[in-house]
SEKOLLUM-480623 format. One line per 8 residues: number of its first residue (from 1); their letters; for each residue x, y, z of N, C-alpha, C, CB. Coordinates in steps of 0.1 Angstrom, whole numbers, always signed. Atoms other than C-alpha are relative to their C-alpha. Glycine has a CB too. Layout:
REM SEKOLLUM-480623
NUM) A) X,Y,Z,X,Y,Z,X,Y,Z,X,Y,Z | ...
This chain:
REM SEKOLLUM-480623
1) XXXXXXXX) +9,-10,-7,+885,+279,+1135,+5,+2,+14,-14,-5,+0 | -2,-3,-14,+890,+295,+1169,+15,+0,+4,-7,-11,+8 | -15,-2,-4,+928,+302,+1168,+1,+10,+11,+8,+4,-13 | -2,-9,-11,+943,+320,+1197,+0,+14,-4,+14,-3,+6 | +2,-14,+3,+934,+356,+1199,+10,+8,+9,-14,+5,+4 | -10,-7,-8,+964,+379,+1209,-5,+11,+9,+10,+5,-9 | +6,-10,-8,+940,+404,+1224,-8,-5,+12,-9,+9,-8 | +7,+6,-10,+926,+380,+1249,+8,-10,+8,-13,-8,-6
9) XXXXXXXX) -7,+10,-8,+935,+352,+1274,+0,+3,+14,+14,-1,-5 | +0,-2,-15,+942,+348,+1311,+5,+13,+5,+8,-11,+6 | -4,-13,-5,+962,+380,+1316,-10,+11,-2,+13,+4,-7 | +10,-10,+2,+934,+400,+1301,-12,-2,+10,-5,+0,-14 | +11,+3,-10,+908,+382,+1323,+4,+4,+14,-3,-15,-1 | -4,-3,-14,+929,+387,+1354,-1,+15,+2,+15,-4,+2 | +2,-15,-1,+928,+425,+1347,-15,+3,+3,+5,+7,-13 | +14,-3,-2,+890,+423,+1346,-3,-4,+15,-9,-9,-9
17) XXXXXXXX) +2,+4,-14,+890,+404,+1380,+5,+11,+9,+7,-13,+3 | -5,-11,-8,+912,+432,+1394,-9,+12,-1,+14,+4,-5 | +9,-12,+2,+888,+458,+1380,-12,-2,+8,-4,+1,-15 | +12,+3,-8,+859,+441,+1398,+3,-1,+15,-7,-12,-5 | -4,+0,-14,+879,+440,+1431,+0,+14,+6,+13,-8,+2 | +1,-14,-5,+867,+473,+1445,+7,+3,+13,-15,+4,+1 | -6,-5,-13,+884,+493,+1472,-11,+4,+9,+10,+11,-3 | +10,-4,-10,+863,+496,+1503,+5,+12,+8,-4,-12,+10
25) XXXXXXXX) -5,-12,-6,+867,+532,+1516,-9,+4,+12,+1,+11,-10 | +9,-1,-12,+838,+531,+1542,-9,-12,+0,-8,+14,-1 | +9,+11,-2,+812,+507,+1554,-8,-3,-12,-9,+2,+12 | +9,+2,+11,+789,+512,+1525,+5,+8,-13,-14,+4,+3 | -6,-8,+11,+812,+531,+1501,+12,-7,-6,+3,+15,+4 | -11,+7,+7,+835,+515,+1475,+5,+9,-12,-5,-13,-6 | -6,-8,+11,+858,+529,+1448,+5,-10,-11,+11,+9,+5 | -5,+8,+11,+865,+514,+1414,+7,+9,-11,-11,-8,-7
33) XXXXXXXX) -6,-7,+11,+886,+524,+1384,-3,-6,-13,+16,+1,+2 | +1,+5,+14,+886,+519,+1346,+13,-4,-5,-7,+11,-9 | -13,+5,+5,+912,+501,+1326,+7,+11,-8,-2,-12,-9 | -7,-10,+8,+939,+522,+1309,-4,+1,-15,+15,-2,+1 | +3,+1,+14,+927,+510,+1275,-15,+5,-3,+1,-14,-5 | +14,-4,+2,+892,+525,+1281,-2,+10,-11,-6,+5,+13 | +2,-10,+11,+876,+545,+1253,-5,+13,+7,-11,-6,-9 | +4,-14,-5,+860,+580,+1257,-10,-1,+11,-6,+8,-12
41) XXXXXXXX) +9,+1,-11,+834,+567,+1281,+1,-14,+6,-15,+3,-4 | -1,+13,-7,+832,+539,+1307,-10,-10,-7,-3,+1,+15 | +9,+11,+6,+818,+506,+1292,-11,-3,+10,+9,-13,-2 | +12,+2,-8,+783,+500,+1306,+1,-12,+8,-12,+0,-8 | -1,+13,-8,+790,+464,+1316,+9,+1,+11,+4,-11,-10 | -9,-1,-11,+819,+475,+1337,-6,+7,+12,+12,+9,-5 | +6,-7,-11,+800,+500,+1358,-12,-9,+6,-6,+13,-4 | +10,+9,-6,+771,+475,+1362,+6,-11,+8,-9,-6,-12
49) XXXXXXXX) -7,+11,-7,+795,+447,+1372,+5,+5,+13,+10,-6,-8 | -6,-6,-12,+813,+470,+1397,-11,+3,+10,+8,+12,-3 | +11,-3,-9,+780,+482,+1412,-6,-12,+7,-11,+8,-8 | +5,+13,-6,+768,+446,+1417,+10,-5,+10,-2,-10,-11 | -10,+4,-9,+801,+438,+1434,-2,+8,+13,+15,+3,-5 | +1,-9,-12,+796,+468,+1458,-13,-5,+8,-2,+15,-4 | +12,+5,-7,+760,+456,+1466,+3,-13,+6,-12,-1,-10 | -2,+13,-5,+771,+420,+1470,+9,-1,+12,+5,-9,-10
57) XXXXXXXX) -9,+1,-11,+798,+428,+1495,-6,+5,+13,+12,+9,-3 | +7,-3,-12,+772,+441,+1519,-11,-10,+4,-6,+14,-1 | +11,+11,-2,+751,+409,+1518,+7,-13,+4,-8,-2,-14 | -6,+13,-4,+758,+375,+1535,+2,-9,-12,-9,-6,+11 | -4,+9,+12,+774,+349,+1512,-11,-9,-3,+12,-8,+3 | +11,+10,+2,+744,+325,+1516,-12,+6,-8,-5,-6,+12 | +10,-7,+8,+722,+351,+1498,+5,+3,-13,-6,+13,+8 | -5,-2,+14,+726,+350,+1461,-9,+10,-8,+1,-13,-8
65) XXXXXXXX) +8,-10,+8,+716,+378,+1437,-9,-7,-9,+9,+10,-7 | +9,+6,+10,+685,+369,+1417,-5,+10,-10,-12,-7,+8 | +5,-9,+11,+677,+401,+1399,+7,+14,+3,-15,+2,+0 | -5,-14,-1,+690,+436,+1392,-7,+8,-11,+16,+1,-2 | +6,-10,+9,+675,+467,+1376,+9,+12,+0,-15,+3,+4 | -10,-11,+1,+698,+495,+1364,-4,+11,-10,+14,-5,-2 | +2,-11,+10,+697,+529,+1347,+14,+6,-2,-10,+10,+6 | -12,-7,+3,+726,+545,+1329,-4,+15,-1,+6,-5,-14
73) XXXXXXXX) +4,-14,-2,+723,+582,+1338,+8,+10,-8,-1,+4,+14 | -10,-9,+7,+754,+599,+1324,+11,-8,-5,+5,+12,+10 | -12,+7,+5,+784,+588,+1304,+11,+0,+11,+6,+6,-13 | -10,+1,-10,+812,+576,+1328,+13,+5,-6,+2,-14,+5 | -13,-5,+3,+846,+593,+1327,+11,-10,+4,+3,+14,+7 | -9,+10,-3,+873,+566,+1324,+13,+5,+7,+4,-8,-12 | -13,-5,-5,+901,+589,+1336,+0,+2,+15,+3,+13,-7 | +1,-2,-15,+888,+592,+1372,-7,-12,+6,-7,+14,+3
81) XXXXXXXX) +6,+11,-7,+877,+567,+1398,-15,+2,+1,+5,-2,+14 | +14,+0,-2,+840,+558,+1403,-3,-4,+14,-7,-9,-10 | +4,+3,-14,+825,+559,+1438,-13,-6,+0,+0,+13,+9 | +12,+7,-1,+798,+534,+1446,-6,+1,+14,+2,-15,-4 | +7,-2,-13,+774,+543,+1474,-11,-10,+2,-5,+15,+2 | +10,+10,-1,+754,+514,+1487,-10,+4,+11,+7,-14,+4 | +11,-2,-10,+720,+519,+1505,-6,-13,+3,-10,+10,-6 | +5,+13,-5,+710,+489,+1526,-16,+2,+2,+7,-4,+13
89) XXXXXXXX) +14,-2,+0,+673,+491,+1517,-8,-9,+10,-6,-1,-14 | +7,+10,-9,+661,+459,+1535,+8,-12,+1,-14,-3,-7 | -5,+13,-3,+673,+428,+1552,-11,-8,+6,+13,+1,+10 | +11,+8,-5,+644,+404,+1555,+5,-15,+3,-11,-1,-11 | -3,+14,-4,+642,+367,+1565,+5,-8,-12,-12,-7,+6 | -4,+7,+12,+645,+355,+1529,+7,+9,-11,-12,-7,-6 | -5,-9,+11,+653,+385,+1507,+8,+12,+6,-11,+5,-8 | -8,-12,-3,+679,+414,+1509,-1,+9,-12,+14,-4,+4
97) XXXXXXXX) +1,-9,+11,+675,+445,+1488,+11,+11,+2,-14,+7,-1 | -10,-11,-1,+703,+470,+1480,-2,+9,-12,+14,-6,-1 | +0,-10,+10,+704,+502,+1460,+14,+6,-1,-11,+11,+2 | -13,-6,+1,+737,+515,+1446,+0,+11,-10,+10,-11,-6 | -1,-11,+8,+745,+548,+1431,+15,+2,-3,-6,+14,+6 | -13,-2,+5,+777,+553,+1410,+2,+15,-2,+4,-8,-12 | -1,-14,+0,+791,+588,+1414,+14,+4,-6,-1,+6,+14 | -12,-6,+5,+817,+608,+1394,-2,+15,-1,+4,-5,-14
105) XXXXXXXX) +1,-15,+1,+824,+646,+1396,-12,+5,+8,+0,+4,-14 | +11,-5,-8,+798,+649,+1423,-14,-3,-5,+1,+14,+3 | +13,+3,+6,+770,+635,+1401,-2,-15,-2,-1,+8,-14 | +4,+14,+2,+752,+602,+1397,+2,-3,-15,-14,-3,+5 | -1,+4,+14,+762,+584,+1365,-8,-13,-3,+15,-2,-4 | +6,+13,+1,+744,+551,+1372,-6,-4,+13,+11,-11,-4 | +6,+5,-12,+720,+535,+1396,-4,-14,-2,-12,+9,+4 | +3,+14,+1,+713,+499,+1404,-8,-4,+12,+12,-9,-2
113) XXXXXXXX) +7,+7,-11,+688,+480,+1425,+2,-15,-1,-15,+4,+1 | -3,+14,+1,+696,+444,+1433,-7,-7,+12,+15,-3,+0 | +7,+8,-10,+677,+417,+1452,+7,-13,+2,-15,-2,-4 | -7,+13,-3,+693,+387,+1469,-9,-9,+8,+13,+3,+9 | +10,+9,-6,+676,+356,+1482,+8,-12,+6,-10,-5,-10 | -6,+13,-5,+685,+325,+1504,-6,-11,-9,-4,-2,+15 | +4,+11,+9,+682,+292,+1485,-12,-6,+6,+12,-10,-2 | +13,+6,-4,+647,+278,+1486,-5,-10,-10,-11,+10,+3
121) XXXXXXXX) +6,+9,+10,+630,+247,+1470,-13,+6,-6,-3,-14,+7 | +12,-5,+6,+601,+254,+1446,-2,-6,-13,+0,+15,+0 | +3,+4,+13,+586,+250,+1412,+12,+2,-9,-12,+8,-6 | -12,+0,+9,+612,+244,+1384,-4,-3,-14,+11,-9,+6 | +1,+3,+14,+609,+247,+1346,+7,+10,-7,-15,-1,-5 | -8,-9,+8,+627,+264,+1318,-2,-3,-15,+15,+0,+3 | +0,+2,+15,+626,+270,+1280,+12,-7,-4,-2,+14,-7 | -12,+7,+5,+649,+248,+1260,+9,+9,-8,-4,-12,-9
129) XXXXXXXX) -10,-8,+8,+681,+261,+1244,-2,-2,-15,+14,-4,+4 | +1,+2,+15,+680,+267,+1206,+11,-10,-4,+2,+14,-7 | -9,+10,+6,+697,+241,+1185,+11,+8,-8,-7,-10,-9 | -10,-8,+7,+730,+258,+1175,+13,-8,+0,+2,+13,+7 | -13,+7,+0,+766,+246,+1166,+8,+4,+12,+8,+4,-13 | -8,-2,-12,+791,+244,+1194,+11,+11,-3,+7,-12,+4 | -10,-11,+2,+817,+272,+1200,+13,-4,-6,+3,+6,+14 | -13,+4,+6,+847,+252,+1190,-1,+0,-16,+4,-14,+5
137) XXXXXXXX) +1,+0,+15,+833,+251,+1154,-1,+14,-6,-12,-9,-4 | +2,-14,+4,+831,+289,+1152,+13,+8,+1,-12,+6,+8 | -12,-9,-1,+857,+316,+1145,+0,+9,+12,+1,+8,-13 | -1,-11,-10,+869,+340,+1171,-6,+13,-5,+15,+1,+6 | +5,-13,+4,+856,+375,+1171,+10,+7,-10,-3,+9,+12 | -10,-7,+8,+889,+388,+1156,+0,-7,-14,+13,-1,+6 | +1,+7,+13,+887,+361,+1128,-13,+4,-7,+0,-15,+2 | +12,-4,+7,+851,+371,+1121,+0,+13,-6,-12,-1,+10
145) XXXXXXXX) -1,-14,+5,+860,+407,+1116,+7,+1,-14,+8,+9,+9 | -7,+0,+13,+883,+399,+1087,+5,+14,-4,-10,-5,-11 | -6,-13,+5,+891,+430,+1066,-6,+12,+8,-4,+2,-15 | +6,-11,-7,+868,+451,+1088,+9,+4,+12,-14,-3,+5 | -8,-3,-11,+894,+449,+1116,+9,+12,-2,+9,-13,+4 | -9,-12,+3,+917,+474,+1099,-8,+13,+0,+6,-2,-14 | +9,-13,+0,+888,+499,+1094,-3,+4,+15,-12,-3,-8 | +4,-3,-14,+878,+496,+1131,+12,+4,+8,-7,-12,+6
153) XXXXXXXX) -12,-5,-8,+914,+501,+1143,+0,-6,+14,+1,+14,+0 | -2,+4,-14,+918,+501,+1180,-12,-7,+6,+2,+13,+8 | +12,+6,-5,+882,+491,+1186,+0,-16,-3,-13,+6,-7 | -1,+14,+4,+890,+457,+1169,+11,-7,+8,+3,-2,-14 | -12,+7,-7,+923,+450,+1188,+1,+3,+14,+12,+4,-8 | -1,-3,-15,+917,+464,+1223,-2,-13,+8,-10,+11,+4 | +1,+12,-8,+921,+437,+1250,-15,-3,+4,+9,+1,+12 | +13,+4,-3,+889,+417,+1256,+0,-12,+9,-9,-2,-12
161) XXXXXXXX) +0,+12,-9,+884,+394,+1286,-11,-10,-2,-1,+5,+15 | +11,+9,+4,+853,+378,+1271,+2,-6,-14,-14,+6,+2 | -1,+7,+13,+857,+352,+1243,-14,+0,-6,+6,-14,+2 | +13,+0,+7,+829,+357,+1218,+1,-7,-13,-5,+15,-2 | +1,+7,+13,+819,+334,+1189,-14,+1,-5,+4,-16,+2 | +13,-3,+6,+791,+344,+1166,-6,-13,-6,+1,+10,-11 | +8,+11,+5,+765,+317,+1159,-7,+5,-13,-10,-6,+10 | +6,-6,+11,+744,+339,+1137,+10,+8,-8,-12,+9,+5
169) XXXXXXXX) -9,-8,+8,+760,+359,+1109,+3,+13,+7,-6,+3,-14 | -4,-13,-7,+780,+388,+1124,-7,+11,-6,+15,+2,-1 | +8,-11,+5,+760,+420,+1121,+7,+9,-11,-4,+9,+11 | -7,-8,+10,+787,+437,+1100,+0,-6,-13,+15,+3,+5 | +2,+7,+12,+781,+411,+1074,-15,-1,-4,+6,-14,+0 | +14,+2,+3,+744,+406,+1076,-6,+14,-4,-8,-5,+13 | +5,-13,+4,+739,+444,+1071,-1,+1,-15,+8,+11,+5 | +0,+0,+15,+746,+438,+1034,-13,-5,-6,+12,-7,-6
177) XXXXXXXX) +13,+6,+5,+713,+419,+1031,-12,+8,+4,-1,-14,+6 | +11,-10,-3,+693,+448,+1045,-8,-4,+12,-9,+1,-12 | +9,+3,-11,+665,+448,+1071,-6,-14,+0,-11,+10,+1 | +6,+14,-1,+652,+414,+1083,-8,-1,+13,+11,-11,+0 | +9,+1,-11,+622,+409,+1106,+4,-12,+9,-14,-1,-5 | -3,+12,-8,+636,+375,+1118,+14,+1,+6,-2,-12,-8 | -14,-1,-4,+671,+388,+1127,+1,-3,+15,+5,+14,-4 | -3,+3,-14,+686,+375,+1160,+15,+2,+1,-4,-14,+4
185) XXXXXXXX) -15,+0,-3,+720,+378,+1176,+2,-11,+10,+4,+14,+7 | -3,+12,-8,+733,+345,+1189,+15,-1,+1,-7,-13,-5 | -14,+2,-1,+768,+342,+1203,+3,-9,+12,+7,+14,+3 | -5,+7,-11,+787,+318,+1225,+10,+10,+7,+7,-13,-4 | -9,-8,-8,+806,+336,+1253,+6,-8,+12,-8,+13,+6 | -6,+5,-12,+829,+328,+1282,+11,+9,+5,+5,-15,-1 | -12,-7,-4,+854,+345,+1304,+12,-7,-5,+0,+1,+16 | -10,+6,+8,+886,+339,+1285,+12,-4,+9,+5,+9,-11
193) XXXXXXXX) -10,+5,-9,+906,+320,+1312,-8,-7,+12,+9,+11,+5 | +5,+6,-12,+900,+306,+1347,-3,+10,+11,+10,-11,+6 | +5,-9,-11,+880,+325,+1374,+1,-7,+13,-14,+5,-3 | +1,+6,-13,+883,+320,+1411,-14,-5,+4,+4,+11,+11 | +13,+6,-4,+856,+300,+1429,-8,+9,+9,+2,-14,+7 | +7,-10,-7,+836,+330,+1439,-13,+3,-7,+8,+14,+2 | +13,-1,+7,+799,+329,+1431,-4,+14,-4,-11,-6,+8 | +3,-14,+4,+794,+367,+1432,+8,+5,-11,+3,+9,+13
201) XXXXXXXX) -9,-4,+11,+824,+372,+1409,-6,-5,-13,+14,-5,+2 | +5,+6,+12,+809,+348,+1383,-13,+7,-5,-3,-15,+2 | +12,-8,+4,+776,+367,+1384,+3,+13,-5,-10,+1,+12 | -4,-13,+5,+793,+400,+1380,+7,+0,-13,+10,+6,+11 | -6,+1,+13,+814,+388,+1351,-11,-2,-11,+10,-12,-1 | +12,+2,+9,+781,+376,+1334,-7,+13,-2,-10,-11,+5 | +6,-13,+1,+766,+410,+1341,+9,+9,-9,-1,+7,+14 | -9,-7,+9,+797,+426,+1325,-2,-4,-15,+15,-2,+4
209) XXXXXXXX) +1,+5,+14,+793,+404,+1294,-14,+3,-6,+3,-15,+0 | +14,-2,+5,+755,+410,+1292,-2,+13,-8,-9,-1,+11 | +1,-13,+7,+761,+445,+1279,+7,-1,-14,+6,+11,+8 | -6,+2,+12,+780,+431,+1249,-9,-7,-10,+13,-9,+1 | +8,+6,+12,+763,+423,+1215,-15,+1,+1,+4,-14,-2 | +15,+1,-2,+728,+428,+1229,-7,+9,-10,-4,+4,+14 | +7,-9,+9,+719,+459,+1209,+2,-3,-15,+4,+14,+3 | -2,+5,+14,+733,+442,+1178,-13,-6,-6,+11,-11,-1
217) XXXXXXXX) +13,+6,+4,+699,+424,+1177,-10,+11,-5,-7,-7,+12 | +8,-11,+5,+682,+458,+1172,+5,+4,-14,+0,+12,+10 | -6,-5,+13,+706,+469,+1145,-2,-10,-11,+15,+3,+2 | +1,+10,+11,+704,+436,+1126,-14,+0,-6,+2,-14,+6 | +13,+0,+6,+667,+440,+1121,-1,+12,-11,-11,+3,+11 | +1,-12,+9,+674,+473,+1102,+12,+0,-10,+0,+13,+8 | -11,+0,+10,+706,+463,+1083,+10,+10,+2,-5,+0,-13 | -10,-10,-2,+729,+487,+1100,+10,-6,+11,-6,+14,+5
225) XXXXXXXX) -10,+5,-10,+760,+483,+1123,+9,+12,+4,+9,-12,-6 | -8,-11,-7,+782,+504,+1146,+12,+5,-9,+6,-5,+13 | -12,-4,+6,+814,+503,+1126,-1,+4,-15,+10,-10,+1 | +1,-2,+14,+801,+506,+1091,-11,+10,-4,-3,-13,-7 | +11,-11,+2,+771,+531,+1094,+2,+10,+11,-14,-7,+0 | -1,-11,-10,+768,+563,+1113,-11,-2,+11,-2,+14,-6 | +9,+4,-11,+752,+548,+1144,+6,+5,+13,-1,-16,+1 | -4,-4,-14,+754,+565,+1178,-10,-6,+10,-1,+16,+1
233) XXXXXXXX) +9,+7,-9,+741,+545,+1207,+6,+0,+14,-2,-14,-5 | -4,+2,-14,+742,+540,+1244,-10,-7,+8,+3,+14,+7 | +10,+7,-8,+726,+518,+1270,-7,+10,+9,+7,-11,+9 | +8,-8,-9,+697,+534,+1288,-4,-7,+13,-13,+4,-8 | +2,+8,-12,+686,+507,+1312,+2,-14,-3,-15,+3,+5 | -4,+14,+1,+693,+471,+1319,-6,-8,+12,+16,-1,+0 | +6,+9,-10,+676,+443,+1338,+5,-14,-2,-15,+1,+1 | -5,+14,+0,+689,+408,+1347,-7,-8,+10,+15,+0,+1
241) XXXXXXXX) +6,+9,-9,+672,+379,+1363,+9,-13,+0,-15,-4,-3 | -9,+12,-1,+695,+350,+1375,-9,-12,+5,+12,+2,+9 | +9,+11,-3,+677,+316,+1375,+7,-12,+7,-6,-5,-13 | -7,+12,-5,+703,+289,+1382,+15,+3,+2,-2,-12,-9 | -15,-2,-1,+740,+286,+1393,+7,-2,-13,+5,-9,+11 | -8,+2,+12,+767,+288,+1367,+14,+4,+2,-6,+8,-12 | -14,-5,+0,+804,+294,+1360,+1,+9,-12,+10,-11,+0 | -2,-9,+11,+812,+324,+1338,+12,-3,-8,+0,+14,+5
249) XXXXXXXX) -11,+4,+8,+844,+308,+1326,-2,-13,-7,+12,-2,+9 | +4,+11,+9,+825,+280,+1309,-10,+6,-10,-7,-11,+8 | +8,-6,+11,+807,+285,+1276,-15,+2,+3,+1,-9,-12 | +15,-2,-1,+772,+300,+1276,-4,+7,-12,-3,+9,+13 | +6,-6,+12,+750,+309,+1247,-9,+12,+4,-10,-11,-7 | +8,-13,-2,+736,+345,+1246,-9,+1,-13,+10,+12,+1 | +10,+0,+10,+704,+344,+1225,-8,+13,+1,-9,-13,+0 | +7,-13,-1,+690,+379,+1218,-8,+3,-13,+11,+11,+2
257) XXXXXXXX) +8,-5,+11,+663,+394,+1197,-7,+13,+4,-11,-10,-5 | +6,-13,-3,+645,+428,+1194,-14,+0,-3,+8,+11,-8 | +15,+0,+3,+607,+430,+1198,-4,+14,-5,-7,-3,+12 | +5,-13,+4,+606,+468,+1192,+11,+10,-1,-11,+5,+10 | -9,-12,+0,+624,+500,+1182,-9,+12,-4,+12,-2,-10 | +8,-12,+4,+609,+535,+1181,+6,+12,+8,-15,-2,+3 | -4,-12,-7,+616,+571,+1190,+15,+0,+4,-8,+2,+13 | -14,+0,-2,+654,+566,+1187,+4,-9,+11,+6,+14,+2
265) XXXXXXXX) -3,+10,-10,+653,+537,+1212,-3,-14,-5,-8,+3,+13 | +2,+14,+4,+657,+500,+1207,-1,-9,+12,+10,-4,-10 | +1,+9,-11,+646,+472,+1230,+5,-14,-5,-15,-1,+5 | -5,+13,+3,+664,+439,+1231,-3,-9,+13,+15,+0,-4 | +1,+10,-11,+657,+407,+1252,+10,-11,-3,-14,-5,+1 | -10,+10,+2,+683,+380,+1258,-2,-11,+10,+13,+6,+1 | +0,+12,-9,+686,+345,+1273,+14,-6,+0,-11,-10,-4 | -13,+6,-2,+717,+329,+1287,-2,-15,+3,+9,+6,+11
273) XXXXXXXX) +1,+14,-2,+721,+291,+1284,+14,-6,+2,-7,-7,-12 | -13,+7,-2,+749,+268,+1297,+2,-9,-12,+0,-8,+13 | -3,+9,+11,+766,+244,+1273,-10,-13,+1,+14,-5,+1 | +9,+11,-2,+743,+217,+1288,-15,+3,-3,+1,-6,+14 | +13,-4,+4,+712,+237,+1278,-8,+5,+11,-7,-12,-5 | +7,-6,-11,+702,+251,+1312,-2,+15,-2,+7,-3,+13 | +2,-14,+0,+686,+285,+1312,+5,+6,+13,-15,+4,-3 | -6,-5,-13,+707,+305,+1337,-4,+15,+3,+15,-1,-1
281) XXXXXXXX) +4,-14,-2,+696,+341,+1331,-8,+6,-11,+13,+9,+3 | +8,-8,+10,+673,+365,+1313,+3,+15,+1,-16,-3,+2 | -4,-14,+0,+681,+400,+1302,-10,+8,-9,+15,+1,-6 | +7,-9,+8,+662,+430,+1289,+8,+13,+1,-15,+2,+5 | -7,-13,+0,+679,+462,+1278,-7,+9,-11,+15,-2,-4 | +4,-10,+10,+668,+494,+1261,+12,+10,-3,-13,+8,+5 | -11,-8,+4,+693,+515,+1242,-4,+12,-8,+11,-8,-7 | +1,-11,+9,+695,+549,+1226,+7,-3,-13,+6,+13,+6
289) XXXXX) -6,+3,+13,+701,+544,+1189,-4,+10,-10,-5,-14,-5 | +2,-10,+10,+705,+572,+1164,+8,-4,-12,+4,+15,+5 | -7,+5,+12,+713,+563,+1128,-1,+10,-11,-6,-14,-5 | +0,-9,+11,+724,+586,+1100,+8,-7,-11,+6,+13,+4 | -7,+8,+10,+733,+566,+1069,+8,+9,-9,-10,-7,-9
């Protein structure tokens, strides 16, 4: 299990780090690009991660991001740069608030509000991590695809900086068993290599990864999947709360389920746990999901 994946590794992760290293073109204006291997639209996790980088670079290092709320407004064009315009909403004694608008072709494609806080003592509790097998005992994503990899083509083999190991049955297999009210999506994830010791970068990489596999929890409840059914989908909005420090290049469990789907939209909630069982972040996302069997 878990043999080396030729589409991943340190060189691929280094390209993600470069992707998140935005060019500063004015005091509150930054510019980012998409990878050459990008598909017909910019990956949502990329624009969210880049927007958070832009916000974080206008905030003192001692203030760590604790939450973000974002809307995906228009599909991003991977062939042209994205301009990130940061609005310094508030700088208080304990909290800092930033709003970022991502712009292409003169129009907003994404907006993000993020809040940063100085470290403070206080109440502390957390839900326990589910009892799941460790990542080393699980196949890589490419191994999990099996024969489906050929059908998916480029989507299966394009470079991926995040190592993903499915704990629950992969959705392209569970679909054969039809709809299931108890369906969940549980995967181990980590940045596939070593990241620099930059707390903001680790948070931005987790933000990038949080847009992966999440809507699978919605599809699994209905026994459908992206590559094997006529599913058209896109992220609509995304919210993240960061609870405790972590490293994104160490294994974390992404535990997701879907409480509701209606009106061509599906809602998913997710929790991130470290290998040691610490709850480090909570995610909520709603996505557009249109299915034609």
